C-alpha positions in Angstrom: -0.2 0.1 -0.1 3.1 2.5 0.7 3.9 2.4 -3.0 0.5 3.6 -4.3 -0.3 7.1 -4.5 -3.9 8.4 -3.0 -5.0 11.6 -2.9 -5.5 12.2 0.7 -4.5 9.7 3.7 -4.2 5.9 2.2 -6.8 3.3 3.2 -5.3 0.6 5.6 -5.1 -2.4 3.9 -7.4 -4.3 6.8 -10.3 -1.9 5.9 -9.8 -2.5 2.2 -9.9 -5.9 2.7 -12.8 -6.1 4.5 -14.8 -3.7 2.0 -13.6 -6.1 -0.6 -15.1 -9.5 1.0 -18.4 -7.6 1.8 -18.6 -7.0 -1.8 -17.8 -10.6 -3.0 -20.1 -11.8 -0.6 -22.8 -9.6 -2.4 -21.7 -10.8 -5.6 -22.0 -14.3 -4.4 -25.6 -14.0 -3.3 -26.5 -12.0 -6.7 -25.0 -15.2 -8.4 -27.0 -17.7 -6.6 -30.6 -16.1 -7.0 -30.0 -15.9 -10.7 -30.9 -18.7 -12.9 -27.9 -20.6 -13.8 -29.4 -21.1 -17.8 -29.0 -17.4 -17.8 -25.1 -17.3 -16.5 -23.2 -14.7 -18.5 -25.7 -12.6 -19.3 -26.0 -9.2 -18.8 -29.7 -8.9 -16.5 -32.0 -6.0 -17.5 -35.1 -4.6 -15.8 -38.3 -4.6 -18.6 -37.7 -1.4 -18.8 -34.5 -1.8 -20.5 -32.2 -0.2 -17.6 -29.5 -2.7 -16.5 -30.3 -4.3 -13.2 -28.8 -3.2 -9.9 -31.0 -4.9 -7.1 -30.0 -6.4 -4.3 -30.7 -10.5 -3.9 -34.0 -10.6 -2.3 -35.0 -7.7 -4.8 -33.9 -10.4 -7.6 -35.6 -13.0 -6.6 -39.4 -11.2 -6.5 -38.5 -9.9 -10.3 -37.8 -13.3 -11.1 -40.9 -14.6 -9.7 -42.8 -11.7 -11.4 -41.1 -12.1 -14.7 -39.8 -8.6 -14.2 -36.2 -9.6 -15.6 -34.6 -9.8 -19.1 -31.4 -11.6 -19.9 -29.1 -10.4 -22.9 -26.8 -12.9 -24.2 -24.6 -10.1 -26.6 -22.4 -7.6 -25.7 -24.1 -4.4 -24.5 -21.0 -2.0 -25.6 -22.4 1.4 -26.0 -25.8 0.1 -27.7 -28.4 -1.0 -25.3 -31.1 -3.7 -26.4 -34.3 -2.9 -27.0 -37.1 -5.0 -25.2 -40.2 -5.6 -26.6 -43.0 -6.6 -23.6 -46.0 -8.5 -24.9 -49.3 -7.2 -24.2 -50.8 -8.8 -21.5 
């Protein structure tokens, strides 16, 4: 850490480690909540926005068919999803 340049006081390695582990645990929960058949795909809300939900919200959206999965590359162009009328 001492060899890296920080603006202001450098963070402690312990604090960074704890934050990193919290983020990894959250990512594991998200992966566990999503269907295995959709692994590797971008996850969108039906509105076309990228999904940034917490794991519990993902489960609710999956039950309500509120998510869409995109297997291609997103890059600069977001896909358009057509939601059939009910």
